[in-house]
All heavy atoms as an XYZ file, in Angstrom:
674
protein
N       0.826     -1.194      0.000
C       0.000      0.000      0.000
C       0.872      1.261      0.000
O       0.635      2.181     -0.781
C      -0.945     -0.030      1.203
C      -1.983      1.064      1.294
C      -2.951      0.992      0.122
C      -2.724      0.971      2.604
N       1.877      1.281      0.866
C       2.754      2.447      0.954
C       3.555      2.607     -0.337
O       3.663      3.709     -0.874
C       3.693      2.350      2.177
C       4.740      3.451      2.157
C       2.901      2.397      3.467
N       4.112      1.514     -0.843
C       4.897      1.587     -2.079
C       4.048      2.104     -3.232
O       4.517      2.901     -4.054
C       5.481      0.217     -2.420
C       6.629     -0.180     -1.536
C       7.169     -1.538     -1.924
C       8.282     -1.960     -0.994
N       8.820     -3.278     -1.338
N       2.797      1.676     -3.299
C       1.895      2.154     -4.357
C       1.649      3.658     -4.216
O       1.653      4.389     -5.203
C       0.554      1.408     -4.323
C       0.684     -0.044     -4.759
O       1.695     -0.372     -5.418
O      -0.218     -0.828     -4.433
N       1.440      4.108     -2.984
C       1.215      5.542     -2.770
C       2.440      6.351     -3.180
O       2.336      7.357     -3.870
C       0.847      5.835     -1.315
C       0.718      7.315     -1.068
C      -0.380      8.017     -1.536
C       1.728      8.019     -0.417
C      -0.483      9.388     -1.356
C       1.633      9.377     -0.230
C       0.526     10.066     -0.699
O       0.440     11.415     -0.527
N       3.622      5.917     -2.746
C       4.855      6.633     -3.083
C       5.027      6.676     -4.599
O       5.380      7.709     -5.168
C       6.074      5.986     -2.390
C       7.378      6.570     -2.921
C       5.996      6.177     -0.880
N       4.760      5.580     -5.271
C       4.871      5.545     -6.731
C       3.901      6.527     -7.381
O       4.205      7.126     -8.412
C       4.617      4.132     -7.235
N       2.735      6.730     -6.771
C       1.732      7.627     -7.342
C       2.114      9.111     -7.222
O       1.501      9.957     -7.850
C       0.374      7.408     -6.675
O       0.349      7.994     -5.383
N       3.145      9.429     -6.446
C       3.540     10.830     -6.254
C       4.502     11.324     -7.330
O       4.975     12.457     -7.246
C       4.182     11.048     -4.868
O       5.422     10.334     -4.814
C       3.256     10.620     -3.748
N       4.786     10.515     -8.318
C       5.692     10.883     -9.419
C       7.022     11.453     -8.913
O       7.411     12.553     -9.290
C       5.025     11.865    -10.387
C       3.968     11.240    -11.243
C       2.572     11.743    -10.890
O       2.413     12.770    -10.279
N       1.578     10.983    -11.293
N       7.648     10.729     -8.012
C       8.980     11.060     -7.469
C       8.999     12.292     -6.565
O      10.064     12.819     -6.259
C      10.005     11.233     -8.591
O      10.128     10.036     -9.321
N       7.842     12.771     -6.133
C       7.824     13.883     -5.171
C       8.070     13.384     -3.751
O       8.351     14.178     -2.862
C       6.489     14.623     -5.242
C       6.299     15.363     -6.543
C       4.979     16.083     -6.565
C       4.776     16.782     -7.902
N       3.467     17.395     -7.994
N       7.927     12.088     -3.558
C       8.122     11.475     -2.252
C       9.012     10.256     -2.439
O       8.830      9.498     -3.384
C       6.773     11.065     -1.663
C       6.751     10.425     -0.290
C       7.223     11.419      0.769
C       5.359      9.956      0.046
N       9.984     10.111     -1.555
C      10.839      8.927     -1.607
C      10.906      8.300     -0.230
O      10.739      8.982      0.787
C      12.275      9.271     -2.063
O      12.822     10.228     -1.164
C      12.291      9.821     -3.477
N      11.146      7.018     -0.209
C      11.290      6.295      1.048
C      12.773      6.070      1.316
O      13.532      5.778      0.396
C      10.586      4.932      0.974
C       9.081      4.961      0.814
C       8.548      3.528      0.697
C       8.425      5.672      1.979
N      13.161      6.212      2.576
C      14.521      5.941      2.995
C      14.440      4.917      4.116
O      13.838      5.183      5.154
C      15.220      7.213      3.496
C      15.373      8.251      2.439
N      16.461      8.284      1.608
C      14.581      9.276      2.068
C      16.336      9.293      0.775
N      15.203      9.911      1.026
N      15.011      3.762      3.898
C      14.984      2.711      4.896
C      16.214      2.844      5.780
O      17.346      2.787      5.296
C      14.905      1.344      4.221
C      13.637      1.174      3.445
C      13.585      1.459      2.094
C      12.472      0.776      4.089
C      12.400      1.341      1.378
C      11.279      0.654      3.384
C      11.249      0.933      2.030
N      15.974      3.054      7.060
C      17.046      3.286      8.020
C      17.190      2.082      8.936
O      16.228      1.346      9.173
C      16.741      4.527      8.863
C      16.513      5.822      8.082
C      16.111      6.934      9.031
C      17.737      6.197      7.290
N      18.372      1.905      9.497
C      18.547      0.830     10.481
C      17.673      1.082     11.705
O      17.247      2.216     11.954
C      20.025      0.924     10.858
C      20.641      1.934      9.976
C      19.567      2.664      9.253
N      17.413      0.037     12.461
C      16.568      0.146     13.649
C      17.075      1.168     14.652
O      16.306      1.862     15.297
N      18.382      1.276     14.795
C      18.964      2.252     15.717
C      20.024      3.034     14.966
O      21.081      2.488     14.619
C      19.579      1.563     16.938
C      20.172      2.544     17.917
C      19.348      3.321     18.715
C      21.540      2.711     18.025
C      19.875      4.250     19.614
C      22.089      3.628     18.915
C      21.241      4.393     19.700
O      21.767      5.304     20.581
N      19.736      4.277     14.656
C      20.673      5.106     13.917
C      20.524      6.566     14.345
O      20.049      7.404     13.592
C      20.428      4.963     12.424
N      20.917      6.895     15.575
C      20.737      8.268     16.055
C      21.457      9.299     15.202
O      21.005     10.440     15.084
C      21.287      8.235     17.478
C      22.124      7.018     17.562
C      21.570      6.042     16.559
N      22.562      8.910     14.573
C      23.290      9.867     13.743
C      22.528     10.233     12.476
O      22.841     11.221     11.819
C      24.673      9.322     13.388
C      24.613      7.945     12.750
O      23.875      7.086     13.276
O      25.303      7.723     11.741
N      21.499      9.475     12.118
C      20.681      9.771     10.940
C      19.375     10.462     11.300
O      18.521     10.681     10.445
C      20.385      8.476     10.182
C      21.597      7.699      9.681
C      21.157      6.395      9.031
C      22.424      8.538      8.727
N      19.212     10.827     12.561
C      17.959     11.383     13.067
C      18.156     12.859     13.456
O      18.900     13.159     14.382
C      17.505     10.575     14.276
C      16.167     10.987     14.790
O      15.633     12.035     14.444
N      15.599     10.154     15.645
N      17.479     13.793     12.752
C      17.662     15.208     13.102
C      17.209     15.550     14.519
O      17.703     16.512     15.109
C      16.834     15.956     12.057
C      15.944     14.951     11.449
C      16.577     13.609     11.628
N      16.308     14.772     15.092
C      15.908     15.008     16.481
C      17.112     14.930     17.411
O      17.211     15.677     18.388
C      14.870     13.989     16.949
C      13.522     14.190     16.307
O      13.307     15.245     15.685
O      12.676     13.290     16.426
N      18.019     14.016     17.119
C      19.211     13.873     17.956
C      20.091     15.121     17.874
O      20.744     15.493     18.837
C      20.004     12.635     17.553
C      19.270     11.330     17.795
C      18.995     11.062     19.261
O      19.747     11.550     20.134
O      18.005     10.363     19.545
N      20.086     15.780     16.721
C      20.845     17.023     16.587
C      20.223     18.126     17.437
O      20.938     18.948     18.021
C      20.908     17.447     15.117
C      21.640     16.472     14.187
C      21.447     16.879     12.741
C      23.108     16.390     14.551
N      18.901     18.140     17.506
C      18.215     19.122     18.353
C      18.575     18.886     19.813
O      18.948     19.817     20.532
C      16.683     19.062     18.152
C      15.971     19.971     19.149
C      16.312     19.422     16.725
N      18.488     17.630     20.264
C      18.806     17.332     21.660
C      20.261     17.639     21.976
O      20.596     18.128     23.055
C      18.471     15.883     22.011
C      17.002     15.673     22.126
C      16.231     14.848     21.365
C      16.100     16.319     23.033
N      14.916     14.951     21.744
C      14.804     15.838     22.762
C      16.250     17.271     24.043
C      13.682     16.266     23.458
C      15.133     17.703     24.742
C      13.871     17.195     24.447
N      21.141     17.374     21.037
C      22.552     17.698     21.233
C      22.725     19.206     21.416
O      23.471     19.660     22.298
C      23.363     17.210     20.035
O      24.699     17.588     20.165
N      22.025     19.983     20.605
C      22.076     21.443     20.725
C      21.551     21.894     22.095
O      22.157     22.750     22.746
C      21.256     22.082     19.600
C      21.163     23.563     19.691
N      22.179     24.398     19.277
C      20.184     24.368     20.172
C      21.830     25.647     19.495
N      20.617     25.659     20.034
N      20.435     21.314     22.511
C      19.848     21.668     23.817
C      20.846     21.367     24.935
O      21.052     22.180     25.830
C      18.515     20.907     24.040
C      18.046     21.015     25.483
C      17.447     21.425     23.094
N      21.494     20.214     24.858
C      22.448     19.842     25.904
C      23.682     20.748     25.894
O      24.211     21.082     26.955
C      22.864     18.382     25.752
C      21.752     17.420     26.122
C      22.230     15.993     26.095
C      22.057     15.433     24.724
N      22.359     13.990     24.640
N      24.138     21.139     24.704
C      25.340     21.974     24.609
C      25.091     23.423     24.989
O      25.988     24.108     25.467
C      25.894     21.952     23.180
C      26.715     20.768     22.814
C      27.450     20.962     21.488
N      26.781     21.812     20.521
C      25.870     21.415     19.630
N      25.485     20.162     19.605
N      25.335     22.263     18.785
N      23.878     23.918     24.749
C      23.635     25.352     24.909
C      22.620     25.700     25.985
O      22.479     26.872     26.310
C      23.131     25.964     23.586
O      21.868     25.382     23.264
C      24.110     25.722     22.455
N      21.913     24.730     26.510
C      20.796     25.040     27.395
C      20.947     24.555     28.811
O      21.930     24.860     29.488
N      19.963     23.787     29.226
C      19.823     23.423     30.630
C      21.014     22.666     31.192
O      21.301     22.763     32.377
C      18.525     22.613     30.872
C      17.316     23.482     30.632
C      18.468     21.378     30.003
N      21.731     21.939     30.379
C      22.878     21.194     30.890
C      24.049     22.112     31.217
O      24.968     21.725     31.929
C      23.315     20.137     29.878
N      24.023     23.329     30.711
C      25.118     24.268     30.944
C      24.996     25.006     32.273
O      25.937     25.630     32.726
C      25.175     25.303     29.809
C      25.241     24.702     28.450
C      26.545     24.679     27.787
N      27.388     25.803     28.037
C      28.702     25.723     28.003
N      29.276     24.592     27.737
N      29.430     26.785     28.214
N      23.800     24.964     32.850
C      23.572     25.691     34.099
C      22.653     24.860     34.988
O      21.599     24.422     34.544
C      22.903     27.029     33.789
C      22.622     27.885     35.014
C      21.891     29.169     34.672
N      20.543     28.975     34.167
C      19.479     28.695     34.923
N      19.593     28.554     36.224
N      18.287     28.569     34.379
N      23.052     24.631     36.217
C      22.185     23.869     37.120
C      20.840     24.586     37.317
O      20.758     25.809     37.235
C      22.965     23.836     38.435
C      24.352     24.237     38.107
C      24.281     25.063     36.864
N      19.824     23.819     37.575
C      18.512     24.407     37.870
C      18.581     25.173     39.183
O      19.263     24.766     40.121
C      17.449     23.320     37.973
C      17.115     22.569     36.688
C      16.157     21.428     36.984
C      16.531     23.499     35.646
N      17.889     26.285     39.224
C      17.795     27.068     40.448
C      16.652     26.516     41.298
O      15.779     25.800     40.796
C      17.539     28.546     40.111
C      18.623     29.168     39.242
C      19.983     29.141     39.901
O      20.148     29.580     41.029
N      20.973     28.608     39.198
N      16.638     26.880     42.539
C      15.601     26.414     43.443
C      14.223     26.759     42.872
O      13.969     27.896     42.487
C      15.765     27.051     44.819
C      14.805     26.521     45.844
C      15.087     27.106     47.210
C      14.127     26.493     48.209
N      14.391     26.980     49.560
N      13.374     25.766     42.785
C      12.017     25.967     42.293
C      11.851     25.775     40.790
O      10.743     25.688     40.293
N      12.959     25.746     40.047
C      12.856     25.542     38.599
C      12.579     24.076     38.304
O      13.047     23.186     39.009
C      14.156     25.953     37.891
C      14.372     27.438     37.798
C      15.612     27.768     36.989
O      16.664     27.124     37.192
O      15.521     28.685     36.171
N      11.841     23.845     37.255
C      11.503     22.488     36.822
C      12.220     22.192     35.512
O      12.213     23.015     34.589
C       9.994     22.336     36.610
C       9.155     22.653     37.827
C       9.242     21.531     38.818
C       8.281     21.808     39.956
N       8.614     21.098     41.142
N      12.819     21.039     35.421
C      13.557     20.652     34.232
C      12.655     20.657     32.995
O      13.027     21.203     31.951
C      14.191     19.272     34.412
C      14.994     18.736     33.226
C      16.150     19.658     32.898
C      15.495     17.330     33.533
N      11.477     20.078     33.106
C      10.556     20.027     31.967
C      10.223     21.408     31.434
O      10.229     21.633     30.222
N       9.970     22.340     32.319
C       9.643     23.710     31.909
C      10.805     24.364     31.187
O      10.626     25.048     30.178
C       9.268     24.563     33.118
O       8.156     24.031     33.770
N      12.014     24.168     31.690
C      13.198     24.755     31.062
C      13.427     24.166     29.667
O      13.756     24.879     28.726
C      14.442     24.541     31.933
C      14.385     25.230     33.276
C      14.263     26.728     33.151
C      15.538     27.362     32.714
N      15.484     28.827     32.625
N      13.241     22.872     29.523
C      13.432     22.233     28.222
C      12.366     22.712     27.240
O      12.676     23.042     26.086
C      13.434     20.701     28.358
C      14.712     20.259     29.083
C      13.317     20.030     26.985
C      14.776     18.800     29.434
N      11.124     22.774     27.685
C      10.044     23.260     26.811
C      10.324     24.705     26.372
O      10.095     25.060     25.211
C       8.682     23.168     27.510
C       8.132     21.793     27.536
N       7.173     21.365     26.659
C       8.425     20.740     28.315
C       6.889     20.099     26.901
N       7.649     19.700     27.918
N      10.826     25.492     27.283
C      11.163     26.891     26.963
C      12.247     26.943     25.886
O      12.145     27.694     24.911
C      11.634     27.592     28.235
C      12.065     29.024     28.049
C      12.607     29.599     29.365
O      12.047     29.310     30.440
O      13.611     30.334     29.288
N      13.280     26.130     26.050
C      14.362     26.151     25.073
C      13.897     25.605     23.718
O      14.246     26.148     22.671
C      15.570     25.371     25.551
C      16.745     25.576     24.599
C      18.037     24.999     25.102
O      18.068     24.285     26.095
N      19.112     25.293     24.399
N      13.098     24.549     23.713
C      12.582     24.016     22.457
C      11.689     25.039     21.759
O      11.707     25.160     20.530
C      11.822     22.707     22.693
C      12.687     21.514     23.117
C      11.805     20.326     23.455
C      13.707     21.157     22.049
N      10.949     25.805     22.533
C      10.117     26.865     21.969
C      10.992     27.935     21.318
O      10.681     28.438     20.232
C       9.240     27.464     23.061
O       8.432     28.481     22.549
N      12.100     28.296     21.972
C      13.032     29.280     21.400
C      13.613     28.755     20.085
O      13.720     29.493     19.105
C      14.167     29.576     22.374
C      13.759     30.392     23.561
C      14.885     30.519     24.589
O      15.887     29.815     24.520
N      14.690     31.411     25.548
N      13.967     27.495     20.056
C      14.503     26.895     18.837
C      13.470     26.963     17.720
O      13.791     27.300     16.586
C      14.936     25.432     19.093
C      16.173     25.395     19.990
C      15.181     24.689     17.775
C      16.534     24.014     20.495
N      12.216     26.684     18.050
C      11.168     26.665     17.023
C      10.932     28.040     16.403
O      10.425     28.133     15.288
C       9.854     26.122     17.600
O       9.246     27.067     18.451
N      11.322     29.097     17.105
C      11.151     30.455     16.573
C      12.360     30.941     15.780
O      12.411     32.091     15.352
C      10.858     31.426     17.720
C       9.499     31.211     18.370
C       9.151     32.312     19.355
N      10.071     32.430     20.464
C       9.956     31.788     21.634
N       8.948     30.975     21.835
N      10.838     31.975     22.591
N      13.328     30.060     15.582
C      14.549     30.422     14.858
C      14.666     29.536     13.607
O      15.307     28.480     13.634
C      15.758     30.234     15.764
C      17.047     30.731     15.144
O      17.095     30.935     13.917
O      18.018     30.893     15.903
N      14.038     29.954     12.498
C      14.029     29.127     11.287
C      15.425     28.762     10.776
O      15.626     27.656     10.276
C      13.283     29.975     10.253
C      12.601     31.041     11.011
C      13.324     31.211     12.302
N      16.367     29.651     10.910
C      17.732     29.348     10.445
C      18.340     28.206     11.255
O      19.004     27.324     10.697
C      18.621     30.580     10.537
S      18.189     31.855      9.348
N      18.114     28.229     12.552
C      18.635     27.165     13.404
C      17.957     25.838     13.062
O      18.625     24.806     12.934
C      18.423     27.513     14.880
C      18.902     26.481     15.897
C      20.381     26.179     15.726
C      18.607     26.969     17.312
N      16.644     25.855     12.892
C      15.918     24.628     12.553
C      16.438     24.069     11.227
O      16.706     22.867     11.106
C      14.394     24.872     12.500
C      13.667     23.655     11.959
C      13.869     25.253     13.879
N      16.601     24.937     10.220
C      17.132     24.474      8.932
C      18.525     23.877      9.085
O      18.894     22.948      8.372
C      17.173     25.631      7.935
C      15.858     25.876      7.274
C      16.004     26.879      6.117
N      14.750     27.575      5.945
C      14.457     28.772      6.435
N      15.353     29.453      7.108
N      13.277     29.300      6.244
N      19.310     24.439      9.996
C      20.675     23.942     10.169
C      20.694     22.484     10.610
O      21.607     21.739     10.239
C      21.446     24.814     11.163
O      21.066     24.551     12.498
N      19.711     22.062     11.375
C      19.660     20.659     11.791
C      19.474     19.746     10.574
O      20.054     18.676     10.499
C      18.535     20.418     12.797
C      18.693     21.198     14.076
C      17.647     21.942     14.582
C      19.886     21.200     14.780
C      17.774     22.669     15.755
C      20.033     21.924     15.957
C      18.973     22.657     16.442
N      18.660     20.194      9.625
C      18.399     19.390      8.435
C      19.504     19.519      7.399
O      19.583     18.737      6.463
C      17.047     19.762      7.825
C      15.899     19.360      8.691
C      15.337     20.257      9.581
C      15.397     18.077      8.641
C      14.290     19.891     10.405
C      14.351     17.693      9.454
C      13.800     18.599     10.338
N      20.371     20.506      7.539
C      21.476     20.678      6.626
C      22.730     19.935      7.043
O      23.707     19.885      6.302
N      22.697     19.345      8.227
C      23.854     18.609      8.717
C      24.141     17.423      7.794
O      23.229     16.777      7.293
C      23.585     18.123     10.152
C      24.785     17.590     10.839
N      25.152     16.280     10.745
C      25.698     18.195     11.630
C      26.256     16.082     11.447
N      26.594     17.240     11.998
N      25.410     17.156      7.564
C      25.834     16.116      6.620
C      25.136     14.774      6.870
O      24.728     14.095      5.926
C      27.352     15.933      6.702
C      27.898     14.926      5.719
C      27.724     15.351      4.278
O      27.814     16.527      3.961
N      27.469     14.410      3.405
N      24.975     14.378      8.127
C      24.425     13.060      8.426
C      22.942     12.913      8.104
O      22.450     11.801      7.990
C      24.667     12.706      9.898
O      23.929     13.565     10.743
N      22.230     14.028      7.955
C      20.784     13.948      7.676
C      20.388     14.632      6.361
O      19.226     14.888      6.132
C      19.945     14.507      8.849
C      20.128     13.679     10.098
C      20.263     15.963      9.109
N      21.340     14.889      5.509
C      21.029     15.540      4.237
C      20.107     14.714      3.361
O      19.500     15.233      2.433
C      22.299     15.857      3.467
C      22.911     17.121      3.983
C      23.551     17.927      2.881
N      24.109     19.093      3.521
C      25.385     19.375      3.585
N      26.246     18.612      2.978
N      25.791     20.443      4.228
N      20.011     13.421      3.623
C      19.121     12.572      2.846
C      17.673     13.031      2.950
O      16.855     12.719      2.099
C      19.232     11.102      3.292
C      18.644     10.842      4.652
C      17.309     10.484      4.776
C      19.395     10.988      5.810
C      16.744     10.272      6.024
C      18.839     10.769      7.052
C      17.524     10.402      7.148
O      16.961     10.194      8.391
N      17.343     13.793      3.987
C      15.973     14.208      4.252
C      15.493     15.269      3.260
O      14.355     15.261      2.829
C      15.825     14.739      5.692
C      16.066     13.595      6.670
C      14.471     15.368      5.920
C      16.111     14.038      8.107
N      16.358     16.199      2.935
C      15.917     17.317      2.103
C      17.061     17.842      1.261
O      18.190     17.398      1.363
C      15.366     18.439      2.980
O      16.422     19.011      3.730
N      16.750     18.821      0.471
C      17.775     19.464     -0.343
C      18.116     20.841      0.194
O      18.498     21.729     -0.534
C      17.346     19.546     -1.792
C      16.033     20.309     -1.984
O      15.489     20.802     -0.986
O      15.566     20.390     -3.122
N      17.972     21.021      1.517
C      18.250     22.312      2.158
C      19.711     22.660      2.009
O      20.577     21.870      2.106
C      17.872     22.271      3.671
C      18.282     23.538      4.359
C      16.400     22.030      3.818
């Protein structure tokens, strides 16, 4: 069913079969790496701060920066995803 659908898109959609565990091929891992390098891991939580809230705040900041988001997809290991 999926192969038939992909074929019907006239090459506008392609399938990429990835290994079961391949974090280096996953742009989400690049986002988490960025969060760890630049965010909450760089500064201990202050009294009363919640880790979840701080992470959500940082992810929200990332989502408002289109250049940064594009950079995750432009990384050599995930270029298969797009032509960015």
